[in-house]
MARFITOR-946572 format. One record per atom (N, C-alpha, C): x, y, z; atom name; residue number from 1; residue in one letter. Coordinates in pm, 1 decimal. Layout:
<sites>
SITE          u          v          w    a     k   r
SITE          X          Y          Z   CA   NUM   a
...
</sites>
This chain:
<sites>
SITE          u          v          w    a     k   r
SITE     7720.4    17108.3    15119.4    N     1   m
SITE     7636.4    17048.1    15017.7   CA     1   m
SITE     7531.6    17150.1    14975.2    C     1   m
SITE     7507.9    17157.5    14846.0    N     2   t
SITE     7406.2    17250.9    14798.6   CA     2   t
SITE     7268.6    17191.6    14821.3    C     2   t
SITE     7168.2    17275.5    14819.8    N     3   e
SITE     7031.5    17227.1    14836.4   CA     3   e
SITE     6984.8    17148.4    14714.4    C     3   e
SITE     7060.4    17156.0    14605.3    N     4   d
SITE     7025.8    17084.2    14482.9   CA     4   d
SITE     7086.8    16944.9    14478.2    C     4   d
SITE     7151.5    16900.8    14587.6    N     5   a
SITE     7213.9    16769.1    14592.3   CA     5   a
SITE     7149.6    16687.5    14704.1    C     5   a
SITE     7102.8    16568.9    14668.8    N     6   i
SITE     7041.2    16480.0    14766.3   CA     6   i
SITE     7114.9    16347.3    14761.8    C     6   i
SITE     7169.7    16305.8    14875.9    N     7   k
SITE     7240.3    16178.7    14883.0   CA     7   k
SITE     7137.7    16067.4    14901.4    C     7   k
SITE     7137.2    15972.7    14806.5    N     8   i
SITE     7044.0    15860.4    14811.6   CA     8   i
SITE     7105.1    15747.5    14894.8    C     8   i
SITE     7229.5    15712.6    14864.2    N     9   n
SITE     7306.7    15613.9    14940.3   CA     9   n
SITE     7454.3    15644.1    14918.4    C     9   n
SITE     7543.6    15551.9    14953.3    N    10   n
SITE     7687.6    15580.4    14944.4   CA    10   n
SITE     7738.6    15596.8    14802.5    C    10   n
SITE     7664.8    15550.9    14703.7    N    11   t
SITE     7712.4    15560.1    14565.1   CA    11   t
SITE     7617.2    15635.8    14473.4    C    11   t
SITE     7507.7    15686.3    14527.7    N    12   t
SITE     7406.3    15750.2    14443.4   CA    12   t
SITE     7365.9    15886.0    14500.3    C    12   t
SITE     7369.6    15985.2    14413.1    N    13   w
SITE     7326.1    16120.0    14447.5   CA    13   w
SITE     7225.0    16166.4    14343.6    C    13   w
SITE     7132.3    16249.2    14385.5    N    14   r
SITE     7041.1    16315.3    14292.9   CA    14   r
SITE     7081.7    16462.5    14288.2    C    14   r
SITE     7119.5    16508.2    14168.5    N    15   l
SITE     7166.2    16645.7    14150.8   CA    15   l
SITE     7076.8    16717.9    14051.7    C    15   l
SITE     7060.2    16844.8    14070.9    N    16   t
SITE     6979.8    16926.1    13981.1   CA    16   t
SITE     7069.0    16983.0    13871.9    C    16   t
SITE     7026.6    16969.4    13747.9    N    17   v
SITE     7097.6    17031.0    13635.9   CA    17   v
SITE     7054.2    17176.4    13630.7    C    17   v
SITE     7153.6    17265.4    13630.7    N    18   m
SITE     7125.4    17408.5    13630.7   CA    18   m
SITE     7169.9    17470.0    13498.4    C    18   m
SITE     7122.2    17590.1    13471.6    N    19   e
SITE     7156.4    17658.1    13347.5   CA    19   e
SITE     7218.2    17794.1    13378.6    C    19   e
SITE     7333.5    17820.0    13317.9    N    20   d
SITE     7396.9    17950.8    13331.0   CA    20   d
SITE     7310.7    18052.9    13257.2    C    20   d
SITE     7271.2    18159.0    13326.2    N    21   e
SITE     7180.8    18257.7    13266.7   CA    21   e
SITE     7242.8    18330.2    13147.7    C    21   e
SITE     7372.9    18348.1    13151.1    N    22   t
SITE     7440.4    18421.8    13044.5   CA    22   t
SITE     7469.7    18334.0    12923.6    C    22   t
SITE     7533.3    18219.3    12948.0    N    23   t
SITE     7578.8    18133.8    12837.1   CA    23   t
SITE     7476.7    18028.2    12796.6    C    23   t
SITE     7379.8    18002.2    12884.3    N    24   k
SITE     7278.0    17898.6    12864.6   CA    24   k
SITE     7336.0    17756.9    12871.5    C    24   k
SITE     7463.5    17745.2    12913.3    N    25   q
SITE     7523.1    17613.8    12928.6   CA    25   q
SITE     7464.6    17545.5    13051.4    C    25   q
SITE     7447.4    17413.2    13041.1    N    26   l
SITE     7397.2    17334.9    13152.8   CA    26   l
SITE     7513.9    17285.6    13236.4    C    26   l
SITE     7490.9    17274.3    13368.3    N    27   y
SITE     7596.3    17226.8    13457.2   CA    27   y
SITE     7536.5    17170.1    13584.3    C    27   y
SITE     7618.1    17094.7    13657.5    N    28   i
SITE     7582.1    17048.0    13791.2   CA    28   i
SITE     7694.6    17087.2    13885.3    C    28   i
SITE     7661.1    17101.1    14011.1    N    29   e
SITE     7761.2    17126.3    14113.9   CA    29   e
SITE     7775.5    16998.5    14195.3    C    29   e
SITE     7897.1    16945.2    14200.9    N    30   l
SITE     7921.7    16823.8    14277.7   CA    30   l
SITE     7957.1    16861.0    14421.5    C    30   l
SITE     7886.6    16803.0    14517.6    N    31   p
SITE     7918.5    16832.0    14657.8   CA    31   p
SITE     8060.0    16785.4    14691.9    C    31   p
SITE     8120.5    16850.9    14789.0    N    32   e
SITE     8255.8    16816.7    14833.2   CA    32   e
SITE     8265.0    16669.7    14873.1    C    32   e
SITE     8158.5    16615.9    14934.7    N    33   d
SITE     8156.5    16474.2    14973.9   CA    33   d
SITE     8176.3    16382.7    14853.0    C    33   d
SITE     8114.3    16415.7    14741.4    N    34   v
SITE     8127.3    16335.4    14619.9   CA    34   v
SITE     8271.1    16342.5    14567.7    C    34   v
SITE     8325.8    16463.5    14562.4    N    35   l
SITE     8462.8    16480.1    14513.5   CA    35   l
SITE     8560.8    16399.3    14597.4    C    35   l
SITE     8546.9    16404.2    14728.8    N    36   k
SITE     8635.9    16329.2    14818.0   CA    36   k
SITE     8619.1    16179.0    14797.4    C    36   k
SITE     8495.3    16132.5    14794.4    N    37   q
SITE     8467.4    15989.6    14780.0   CA    37   q
SITE     8523.4    15934.6    14649.4    C    37   q
SITE     8513.0    16012.4    14542.2    N    38   m
SITE     8557.0    15966.4    14410.9   CA    38   m
SITE     8706.0    15992.6    14386.1    C    38   m
SITE     8768.4    16073.7    14471.5    N    39   g
SITE     8908.2    16109.6    14449.6   CA    39   g
SITE     8923.8    16208.9    14335.2    C    39   g
SITE     8818.1    16285.1    14309.6    N    40   w
SITE     8818.9    16383.9    14201.9   CA    40   w
SITE     8859.7    16519.3    14256.8    C    40   w
SITE     8911.7    16602.7    14165.6    N    41   q
SITE     8947.8    16739.2    14200.1   CA    41   q
SITE     8884.9    16832.8    14098.5    C    41   q
SITE     8878.2    16960.7    14135.0    N    42   e
SITE     8828.0    17058.9    14038.7   CA    42   e
SITE     8909.3    17047.7    13911.2    C    42   e
SITE     8842.1    17064.3    13799.8    N    43   n
SITE     8901.1    17060.7    13665.5   CA    43   n
SITE     8932.3    16920.8    13614.4    C    43   n
SITE     8902.4    16813.6    13691.5    N    44   d
SITE     8911.3    16679.3    13634.3   CA    44   d
SITE     8805.9    16668.3    13525.1    C    44   d
SITE     8834.5    16589.8    13423.9    N    45   v
SITE     8739.7    16569.8    13314.6   CA    45   v
SITE     8662.3    16441.7    13343.2    C    45   v
SITE     8529.0    16451.4    13337.0    N    46   v
SITE     8445.0    16333.5    13359.2   CA    46   v
SITE     8363.8    16303.8    13233.9    C    46   v
SITE     8332.8    16177.3    13217.7    N    47   e
SITE     8248.6    16133.4    13105.7   CA    47   e
SITE     8108.4    16105.9    13158.7    C    47   e
SITE     8009.5    16144.4    13080.3    N    48   w
SITE     7869.6    16120.1    13112.2   CA    48   w
SITE     7826.5    15993.3    13039.7    C    48   w
SITE     7776.1    15894.6    13113.9    N    49   i
SITE     7730.6    15768.9    13055.9   CA    49   i
SITE     7580.5    15758.3    13080.2    C    49   i
SITE     7503.4    15751.9    12971.6    N    50   n
SITE     7357.7    15746.6    12979.4   CA    50   n
SITE     7314.1    15606.0    13017.2    C    50   n
SITE     7251.8    15593.3    13134.5    N    51   k
SITE     7203.9    15462.9    13181.6   CA    51   k
SITE     7059.5    15436.7    13139.2    C    51   k
SITE     6978.4    15540.7    13138.0    N    52   n
SITE     6840.4    15533.1    13088.2   CA    52   n
SITE     6788.7    15675.5    13074.2    C    52   n
SITE     6660.7    15691.5    13057.5    N    53   a
SITE     6603.8    15823.2    13027.3   CA    53   a
SITE     6636.2    15929.9    13131.5    C    53   a
SITE     6645.4    15892.9    13258.3    N    54   n
SITE     6665.4    15993.0    13363.0   CA    54   n
SITE     6785.9    15967.1    13452.6    C    54   n
SITE     6872.5    15873.7    13414.1    N    55   t
SITE     6984.5    15837.3    13499.3   CA    55   t
SITE     7115.3    15839.8    13421.9    C    55   t
SITE     7214.8    15904.3    13480.1    N    56   w
SITE     7347.4    15913.2    13419.4   CA    56   w
SITE     7450.9    15871.7    13521.9    C    56   w
SITE     7560.2    15815.6    13473.6    N    57   t
SITE     7675.2    15784.8    13557.1   CA    57   t
SITE     7789.6    15873.9    13512.0    C    57   t
SITE     7864.3    15925.6    13607.9    N    58   l
SITE     7981.8    16006.5    13577.0   CA    58   l
SITE     8105.8    15926.1    13612.8    C    58   l
SITE     8201.8    15921.7    13521.7    N    59   e
SITE     8328.7    15855.0    13548.2   CA    59   e
SITE     8440.7    15948.3    13507.0    C    59   e
SITE     8547.1    15949.3    13587.2    N    60   k
SITE     8663.2    16032.0    13553.5   CA    60   k
SITE     8726.6    15978.3    13424.5    C    60   k
SITE     8749.2    16068.2    13331.5    N    61   k
SITE     8806.5    16029.0    13203.3   CA    61   k
SITE     8952.9    15991.4    13223.1    C    61   k
SITE     8990.0    15877.3    13167.1    N    62   k
SITE     9127.8    15832.0    13177.4   CA    62   k
SITE     9216.3    15916.9    13087.8    C    62   k
SITE     9334.8    15948.7    13138.7    N    63   k
SITE     9429.9    16026.8    13059.3   CA    63   k
SITE     9482.1    15941.2    12946.0    C    63   k
SITE     9492.9    16002.7    12829.2    N    64   e
SITE     9537.9    15927.8    12711.5   CA    64   e
SITE     9686.3    15943.1    12689.9    C    64   e
</sites>
């Protein structure tokens, strides 16, 4: 787990949004525990759902 990830409970994590110095793109790193719990793998596509000003939910995008 990175130092930028804090587990709040079994379904909630606090992650730090980071910025790539070269591209200026924003990103987060998901801890291995989150990937396992959600059944996600690297390169899965997730959707960001805005819950309020400071809270987002991530859901794996369904294949079309």
